N, C-alpha and C positions, 0 to 999 in steps of 0.2 A: 853744031849749034842748031841747025835746021831740024835734025832728027829729034832733038829735045822739044822743040816747039811743036812738032807733029804729035808727039806723045801727049803733050798738055791739051791739045785740041781734041784728042780722042777720049779724054776723061769726062765722064758724064757729070752733069751738075748735081748738086746735092738734092735738088728736087727730084730729078730723074732717079737717082739712087734710092731715095726714100720711097718713091712710087713703086719701083721694082721690088724693094724689100717687102712692102705691104702686099703686093701681088703674090710674091713667093709665100708669104705667111698664109694668105687666103687659100692658095693652092694646097699647101701642106695640111692645113686644117680640114680640108675636104677629104683627105686620105685617112684621117684619124678614125679609128674604130672606138666609139665611145661605149663604156659599159652600161648595161641596163640597170634598172633600179635594184633588182634582186642581187646582182653581182656587187653593187656598191654596198648594200646592206650587209651582205655576208663578209666582205672584206673589212668593213668598218667594225663588225663584231669581233673578228679575229684580232684586229689591232687593239681594240679596247681590252679584250681578255688577255692579250699578251702584255699590255702595259700593267694590268693588275698582277699578273703572274710574276713579272720581273720586279714589281714593287714589293711583293711579298718575299721573294727570294732575297732581295737586297736588305729588307728589314731583318730577316733571319740572320743573314751573314753579318750585318751590322751589330746585332745583339751578341752574337758569338764573339766577334772581335772586341767589342766593348767590355764584355765580361772577362775575356782573357787579359786584356790590358789592365783592367781594374784589379784583377787578382795578382798580376805581376807587380803592379805598383804597390799594392798593399803588402805583398811579401817583401819587397825591397825596402819599404819605408820602416818596417819593424826592426 
């Protein structure tokens, strides 16, 4: 029973835990290497172009499947 009481006494309060959490966050954020403006612009351009390329790809695939299904339906209905 006494060992259990000792463990409870060692547990930090929620205020101390929160303070330590924010101190750790601040410490980690200092270690982050942030991209410069040119890197952000180039990666943003890659993302935008990729989105449009995938949209075009899926549009083409959708038209092919739609046409195939429509032809199959028309054939089976006759």
